[in-house]
C-alpha positions in Angstrom: -15.1 10.4 9.8 -13.7 7.4 7.9 -10.6 9.4 6.9 -10.0 10.5 10.5 -10.5 6.9 11.6 -7.8 5.9 9.1 -5.3 8.2 10.9 -6.2 6.9 14.4 -5.9 3.3 13.4 -2.6 3.9 11.5 -1.2 5.4 14.7 -2.4 2.5 16.9 -1.4 -0.3 14.5 2.0 1.2 13.7 2.7 1.6 17.4 1.5 -2.0 18.0 3.8 -3.4 15.3 6.6 -0.9 15.8 9.3 -3.4 16.7 8.4 -5.7 13.8 8.4 -2.8 11.4 11.8 -1.6 12.7 13.3 -5.0 12.2 12.1 -5.2 8.6 13.3 -1.6 7.7 16.7 -2.3 9.3 17.1 -5.3 7.1 16.5 -3.2 4.1 19.0 -0.6 5.3 21.6 -3.3 5.9 21.1 -4.7 2.4 21.5 -1.2 0.8 24.8 -0.8 2.7 26.4 -3.9 1.1 24.4 -4.1 -2.2 26.4 -4.0 -5.4 25.6 -1.8 -8.4 23.4 -4.4 -10.1 21.3 -5.0 -7.0 20.8 -1.2 -6.5 19.8 -0.9 -10.2 17.1 -3.6 -9.8 15.7 -2.0 -6.7 15.9 1.5 -8.3 13.9 0.1 -11.2 11.0 -0.6 -8.9 11.2 2.9 -7.4 11.2 4.4 -10.8 8.2 2.3 -11.8 6.1 3.7 -9.0 7.4 7.2 -8.3 5.4 9.2 -10.9 2.1 7.6 -9.9 2.8 7.8 -6.2 3.8 11.4 -6.5 0.5 12.2 -8.2 -1.4 10.4 -5.4 0.5 12.3 -2.8 -0.4 15.6 -4.5 -4.0 14.5 -4.7 -4.1 13.9 -0.9 -2.4 17.1 -0.2 -4.6 19.1 -2.5 -7.7 17.6 -0.9 -6.4 18.6 2.5 -5.8 22.1 1.3 -9.3 22.4 -0.2 -10.9 21.3 3.1 -8.6 23.6 5.1 -9.4 26.7 3.0 -13.1 26.1 2.4 -14.2 28.5 5.3 -12.4 31.3 3.5 -14.5 30.9 0.4 -17.9 29.8 1.8 -20.3 30.3 4.6 -18.8 27.3 6.4 -17.2 28.4 9.7 -14.6 25.7 10.2 -12.9 23.2 7.9 -14.5 20.2 9.6 -18.1 19.8 10.6 -18.9 19.0 14.2 -20.4 20.1 17.4 -18.3 22.0 20.0 -19.3 22.5 23.6 -18.2 26.1 23.6 -18.6 29.2 21.5 -16.0 30.0 18.8 -17.1 33.6 18.4 -14.0 35.0 20.2 -11.3 35.4 17.6 -8.6 33.8 19.7 -10.6 30.6 20.3 -11.7 30.5 16.7 -8.0 30.6 15.5 -7.1 27.8 18.0 -9.9 25.6 16.8 -9.2 26.4 13.1 -5.5 25.5 13.5 -6.5 22.2 15.3 -8.9 21.3 12.4 -6.2 22.0 9.8 -3.7 19.9 11.8 -6.1 16.9 11.9 -6.8 17.3 8.2 -3.1 17.4 7.3 -2.6 14.3 9.4 -5.3 12.6 7.4 -3.5 13.5 4.2 -0.1 12.4 5.3 -1.3 9.0 6.4 -0.7 7.8 2.8 3.0 7.6 3.7 2.3 4.7 5.9 1.2 2.8 2.8 4.4 4.0 1.0 6.3 2.2 3.7 4.3 -1.0 3.0 5.1 -0.5 -0.7 8.8 -0.5 0.2 8.3 -3.8 2.2 6.7 -5.4 -0.9 9.2 -4.0 -3.4 12.3 -5.1 -1.5 11.7 -8.9 -1.7 10.5 -8.6 -5.3 13.7 -6.9 -6.3 15.8 -9.6 -4.4 13.9 -12.3 -6.3 14.8 -10.6 -9.6 18.4 -10.5 -8.5 18.4 -14.2 -7.4 16.7 -15.2 -10.7 19.6 -13.7 -12.6 22.1 -15.6 -10.3 20.3 -18.9 -11.0 21.2 -18.6 -14.7 24.9 -18.9 -13.7 24.6 -21.8 -11.2 26.9 -24.7 -12.3 27.9 -26.3 -9.0 26.7 -27.4 -5.7 28.1 -24.6 -3.6 26.5 -21.9 -5.8 23.2 -23.7 -5.6 23.3 -23.9 -1.8 24.1 -20.2 -1.6 21.0 -19.4 -3.8 18.8 -21.7 -1.6 19.9 -19.8 1.5 19.2 -16.5 -0.1 15.8 -17.8 -1.2 15.0 -18.9 2.3 15.9 -15.4 3.6 13.5 -13.8 1.1 10.7 -16.2 2.1 11.3 -15.4 5.7 11.2 -11.6 5.0 7.9 -12.0 3.0 6.3 -14.1 5.8 7.4 -11.5 8.4 6.0 -8.7 6.3 2.7 -10.4 5.7 2.3 -11.0 9.5 3.2 -7.4 10.3 1.1 -5.5 7.7 -2.0 -7.8 7.5 -4.0 -5.8 9.9 -2.9 -2.5 8.3 -4.0 -3.8 4.9 -7.4 -5.0 6.3 -7.8 -1.6 7.9 -7.1 0.2 4.7 -9.6 -1.9 2.8 -12.4 -1.1 5.3 -11.6 2.6 5.8 -11.0 3.4 2.1 -14.3 1.6 1.2 -16.0 3.7 3.9 -14.3 6.9 2.7 -15.4 6.3 -0.9 -19.0 5.7 0.1 -19.2 8.6 2.6 -17.5 10.9 0.1 -19.9 9.9 -2.6 -23.0 10.5 -0.5 -22.9 14.3 -0.9 -22.4 13.9 -4.6 -25.7 11.9 -5.1 -27.6 15.1 -5.6 -26.6 18.2 -7.6 -24.1 20.0 -5.4 -22.3 23.4 -5.6 -18.9 23.6 -7.1 -17.4 24.1 -3.6 -18.9 20.8 -2.4 -17.8 18.9 -5.5 -14.2 20.3 -5.1 -14.2 18.9 -1.6 -15.7 15.5 -1.9 -14.8 14.4 -5.5 -11.0 14.4 -4.6 -11.9 12.5 -1.5 -13.6 9.7 -3.5 -10.7 9.6 -6.0 -8.1 9.5 -3.2 -9.9 6.5 -1.7 -9.7 4.7 -5.0 -6.1 5.5 -5.6 -5.1 4.7 -2.0 -6.1 1.0 -2.5 -4.4 0.9 -5.8 -1.1 2.2 -4.2 -0.8 -1.0 -2.1 -2.4 -3.4 -4.7 0.1 -2.6 -7.5 3.3 -3.6 -5.6 1.6 -6.6 -4.1 0.7 -7.8 -7.6 4.3 -7.1 -8.7 5.6 -9.3 -5.8 3.3 -12.1 -6.9 4.4 -11.8 -10.5 8.1 -11.7 -9.5 7.7 -14.9 -7.5 6.0 -16.7 -10.4 8.8 -15.6 -12.7 11.3 -16.9 -10.2 9.6 -20.3 -10.1 9.7 -20.5 -13.9 13.4 -19.6 -14.0 14.4 -22.6 -11.8 13.7 -24.9 -14.8 16.5 -23.2 -16.6 19.2 -24.5 -14.2 21.6 -27.0 -15.8 21.2 -29.8 -13.3 20.4 -33.1 -15.1 24.1 -34.1 -15.5 25.1 -32.9 -12.0 25.7 -35.0 -8.8 22.7 -36.2 -6.8 23.2 -33.6 -4.1 22.9 -30.9 -6.7 19.7 -32.4 -8.1 18.3 -32.6 -4.6 19.0 -28.9 -4.0 17.2 -28.0 -7.2 14.2 -30.2 -6.4 14.1 -28.6 -2.9 14.0 -25.1 -4.4 11.3 -26.1 -6.8 9.2 -27.4 -4.0 9.8 -24.3 -1.8 8.8 -21.9 -4.7 5.6 -23.6 -5.8 3.4 -21.2 -3.9 3.4 -17.6 -5.2 3.9 -14.8 -2.8 0.3 -13.7 -2.1 -0.4 -10.9 0.3 -3.6 -11.5 2.3 -5.5 -8.9 4.2 -7.4 -11.5 6.3 -8.9 -14.9 5.9 -12.2 -13.2 4.9 -10.8 -11.4 1.8 -9.1 -12.6 -1.3 -5.3 -11.9 -1.8 -4.4 -8.3 -2.5 -3.9 -7.8 -6.2 -4.8 -5.5 -9.1 -7.7 -7.8 -9.9 -9.0 -7.5 -6.3 -8.6 -3.7 -6.5 -10.6 -3.5 -9.7 -13.4 -5.8 -8.3 -13.5 -3.6 -5.2 -13.8 -0.4 -7.1 -16.5 -1.9 -9.4 -18.5 -3.1 -6.4 -18.4 0.3 -4.6 -19.3 2.1 -7.9 -22.3 -0.2 -8.4 -23.6 0.6 -4.9 -23.1 4.3 -5.6 -24.9 4.2 -8.9 -27.7 2.1 -7.4 -28.3 4.7 -4.6 -28.2 7.5 -7.1 -30.8 5.8 -9.3 -33.1 5.2 -6.2 -32.8 8.8 -5.2 -33.6 10.1 -8.6 -36.6 7.9 -9.1 
């Protein structure tokens, strides 16, 4: 149920934020059209950094969907998903229609991970631009170049702020639904189960864990990139420059004091790998406590 709720909420929230998401994605497309070879290389570095792990996660989601879809063929279970129907499924035609409908819903659940891949792209883009801008700062030696870097930095800040406002609800939703998915998927595993049940619910639990990691990793990289950018400002040769140049450097220092932290809501800490590990540890503790209580 939690996994299906994830799909419904993704559809609703993406539709609700459709115009904002389109603006952000169009900005990325516009950048790619005019980016030089070095900028493309930096952005490609982030893609290469994530692609193997994200491909594995995608295959995990798809394999889980396949195991649920094919379970009626190898067990006494009639349909892929449990539930009550107000009509009989004994006629073969009706059974096939209901079966296909269940498989369609399960596949929709698996493919919802690509919504989070879009969020990953929105996090990686400003991180890559910060890396490019950091390298430009090393060559700044006059006022005009400094002003250009400040304008670029302002654009990055604006993009990050727009991204945070757009995806905050989506991230909070993912936090809640993935926690619920992990707990609900773990319940059937509390007692000794058949191999068929384990093959269904164990991948579901693992997928919930990996789903949160998928968005936490790029968010942590964005924070780290902003910290490195702040440190790089001190490398600018500005002490012997005119006062207007010094004022620009001081302005950029002040604007970059706060790291880019991605918040899911005012109730939760910023999204990071540390938060992800604490979240998984907490859920695992609840699971082990329940298992101990049942066994005793």
